[in-house]
N, C-alpha and C positions, 0 to 999 in steps of 0.2 A: 582580498576581501572578507572582510570582520562576519561571521554569521550571525555574532548579536544581535548586528543592527540591522537584520533583514526583516521583515517583519514577516506573521507567519501567514498571512496574503498574500504573500509575493511567493511565497513558498509554496502555499496552499494551488496555485494557479499552474503552478513547474507541470504537473502531468497533466494538464491540461495543452498546455503546450507541444510539450513530449507528443503529445496522442496524434494531434493533428501534423507536427511536423512528420511524424515517421505517416501518415497519409497521405503526404507528399512524396517523401521519399518513395513509398510506392509507387505513386506514379511519375516516377521518375521524373520530379519537380527540383529543378539546380541552383534558382533563386528562387529570394521570395522575399517583398519590403516586410516591414511593416503595415503599409496601411492594405498589403492585400492578404499578411495571417489579417488584420482589423477584419477585415471584413469576412471571412473564414468564418470568423470565432465569435463576434460579437462584443468583440474589445474594443475600445481604445485606443490605435495607434500609439495616441502619448502615453497609455497606462503600459501597452508592450514598449516603449524605448525606455518610461521608467523601472521598468522593472527588469527586463536585460540589463540595464545600465550598475543594478547592484549588481552587480559580477561577471562588468567589466564588458560590457557594451557588448561583443559580440561581432557589429555590423558595420560598415563603410558606408557612408554620406553619400546617397546617390550609387548607390550601390546594392543596398541591401543585405539579406543574410545569407550566405551558405545555405542549404537546407541540411546538409551530410552533415559539417559542419557543427554548425546548430545544434544539431539535437544529437552529437555525441559532447557536446561541451556541458548542457543539461541532464545524459542523461549520466555524468562524471557527477553533476552536483546531486541528483537525487544519487547516487552511491546505485546504478542501477547497469553501470560498465564491470562488474562485478559479481557471479554468481553467489546466492543464500540461500542456505540449506535452513531448510523449515522442517518441522513436525507439527504434527495436528490432534491437537489432547480434544478427544471425542470427537465420536463417528456417525453422530447423530445423522437427522438433513442436513441440516448448517454446514455440518467437515462433510461430509460428501459430497455438497457441493460443491463446495470450496477444494475437496482435493479432485475434482472431476472436470476442473475450469482452466485448460489448459491455456489459454493465454496467458496465463501468470508466468510459465515459462519462457516467452519471450522477452519476458523484463527480467528473467534472468533470476525468479525463483522457484526454487524445487520444494517441494514438496519427495519426502526421503521416508515418511512413517508417518502413522498413525497409529493410534491409543485410542484405549477406555476401558472402564471399571466394570462394563459388562459383561459379563463372561460371553451371552448369549452371539455378542457380533465378533468377538474375539474368531478369528481368519477367514474374516470375512473379507473377500477380495473390492479395492474401490480401486480403475488404473488397474494400475501396475501395484500396488502394495498392499499387502493386507492386517487387518484391524489386530493389533498386538494389546497386550494386558499391563499393564500398566506396571507390574513388575518388573515390565524389561525399558521401565521410560530410562534409569536410569543410564547403564550399560551403553545402550543404543546412540543417548545423546552425547557419553564422552568419545563413543567408538568414531560417530558421524560429523563432528566438530560443529553440532545444532548450531547457530544465529539466532535462532527467528521459534519463538514457539506461536504457534495458533492457539487461542482460546475458544472453544467452541461448545462451555459445559457450564452447568448451572452455576449461578455465583457463591451458592453455598458450598461449592470447591473448590474452585476455580483458585479463590488466596490461598488455601497452602497448596497446589499443587504449583502456585505461581515462587512460593516461596522455595520451593521444591526440587523446581528448576533452573531456577538462580543458582543454587547451594552447586547444581551440576556444572554448571556455566551459562546458562543460556546469556544473552545481553541485549532480547529485546522481546518483545507481548507482542503481535495482532490483537486486544482482548474482545471478544463479543458480550463478554458475560458481562452482567449490567453492577459493576458492582466496581470498588477502586481498589487493585490490589497493589500489598504491601511490599512494594522491593524497594532499596536500596537507589540513591538520587542518582547514580550514573548506571541506571539500567531503563532502556525506554521505553514507553508505551505508548503506542497507538490504538485509544477505546474507539469502536465503533456497538455506538450504538441505534440497533434499528431501530427501534421505537419512536427513539430521539426524531429522527426521521421522518420518518412514517408522521410525529406531531406536525414538525416543521411543513410536511404539503396540509397535513390537513388546514393551520394556521390560513395558508396562504392562499388554498382554496377559496376559502373561508370571507379571509379579508378582498379576493374578487367577487366574491359574489356578493359584499356591499355597496364594493364599489360601482356596479349593477346595478345597484337599486333604484 
């Protein structure tokens, strides 16, 4: 399998496949066909087969897919068959909401620390973590083998903080700051621009309204 030849559209569908397969697992379903999965997900069966063929197929013609096996294989592809250690930089409303969302842990993402430059937040308990000052950041990252940093801070400080975290050994960022990070090519960045998503929603609402006029 050559990851470079797999489109981002296919990769973008993998988490959705995993979510539905997880629900089938929880319901003790042992086997599922591409047609059955198609009806659940509202994705064509041929699209499902094409997507899975990028990774070797997983199924057997006339038999379908073993749910547990397929779930585990997609989890491996997504890298969530292992534990990731995360910190949150920015203990405002968004940072606290992410820290309190327990479903991340089911996927192997464990928040181990939360930091903020606002002294008024220092010591505040969020789930099982206490907000720490930024002065503790370097030692914490190095001592706890942090591989992902979640940035929920203003864009004015995000670039500098990201550069510092890279120097401490962080290899990936989940970036909610509305700014491009200045990081080396070997650092992985997933940007989440909430306002962009909302504007896409607004566009689709407007388009639907125009179609109904």
